C-alpha positions in Angstrom: 0.0 0.0 0.0 2.8 2.4 0.8 4.6 1.6 -2.5 1.4 2.6 -4.4 1.2 5.9 -2.5 4.9 6.7 -3.2 4.4 5.8 -6.9 1.3 8.0 -7.1 3.2 10.9 -5.4 6.0 10.6 -7.9 3.6 10.6 -10.9 1.8 13.7 -9.4 5.1 15.6 -9.1 6.1 14.7 -12.7 2.7 15.7 -14.0 2.9 19.0 -12.1 6.3 19.8 -13.6 5.0 19.0 -17.1 2.0 21.2 -16.5 4.2 24.0 -15.5 6.3 23.6 -18.7 3.2 23.5 -20.9 1.7 26.6 -19.3 5.0 28.5 -19.8 5.1 27.4 -23.5 1.6 28.8 -24.2 1.4 32.1 -26.2 0.2 34.9 -24.0 -0.4 38.5 -24.8 3.2 39.2 -24.2 4.4 36.5 -26.5 5.5 34.0 -23.9 8.0 31.2 -24.5 6.0 29.9 -27.4 7.0 32.9 -29.5 10.6 31.6 -29.6 9.5 28.2 -30.9 6.7 29.3 -33.2 8.9 31.4 -35.5 11.2 28.5 -36.4 8.6 25.7 -36.5 5.8 26.2 -39.0 5.1 22.6 -39.7 2.0 22.3 -37.5 1.0 25.9 -37.7 0.5 28.4 -34.9 -3.2 27.4 -34.4 -2.6 23.7 -34.1 0.3 24.3 -31.7 -2.0 26.4 -29.5 -4.7 23.8 -29.6 -2.3 21.1 -28.6 -0.9 23.1 -25.7 -4.4 23.9 -24.5 -5.5 20.3 -24.7 -2.3 19.2 -22.9 -2.9 21.8 -20.2 -6.5 20.5 -19.5 -5.4 16.9 -19.7 -2.5 17.3 -17.3 -4.7 19.4 -14.9 -7.4 16.7 -14.9 -4.8 14.0 -14.4 -3.4 15.7 -11.4 -6.8 16.2 -9.8 -7.7 12.5 -10.3 -4.4 11.3 -9.1 -4.7 13.5 -5.9 -8.1 12.1 -5.2 -6.9 8.5 -5.7 -3.8 9.2 -3.5 -6.1 10.1 -0.6 -7.6 6.6 -0.7 -4.2 5.0 -0.9 -2.6 6.8 2.0 -1.0 4.3 4.3 -2.8 3.9 7.6 -1.1 5.1 10.8 0.3 2.6 13.1 -1.7 1.3 16.0 0.6 3.2 18.4 -1.1 6.5 17.6 -4.6 5.1 18.1 -3.5 3.6 21.5 -2.3 7.0 22.6 -5.5 8.6 21.4 -7.6 6.0 23.4 -5.6 6.6 26.5 -6.2 10.4 26.2 -9.9 9.9 25.7 -10.2 7.5 28.7 -8.5 9.8 31.2 -10.7 11.0 33.9 -10.8 14.8 34.1 -9.6 16.3 37.4 -12.4 17.9 39.3 -12.0 21.2 41.1 -9.3 23.8 40.8 -5.7 22.9 41.4 -4.1 24.4 44.5 -1.0 26.4 44.0 1.4 26.4 46.9 2.1 29.8 48.2 5.2 30.6 50.0 5.1 33.5 52.5 7.0 36.6 51.4 9.5 37.7 54.0 9.9 41.4 54.6 
């Protein structure tokens, strides 16, 4: 179970890095990083490249969301030690009354 969680965590990190790169490649109003690649590569055309980047963005974002939800169900359970401590805390009897603080007389 723990190996599955670690694997999912690694895939989420990789997908997040890819999403960051794809978002930076998109052509924004200021030109973005895509402006450097679009001038030399006209094989696919500017519109097809923009469509691909947009689809890749949505696909990676959806993948990250789904993987995060799946990872919450695969999180390894805590050891029984923690539940024993919790049970001991819940079973303690509260002390009734106010605690008495020892007062030492002040010498003048």
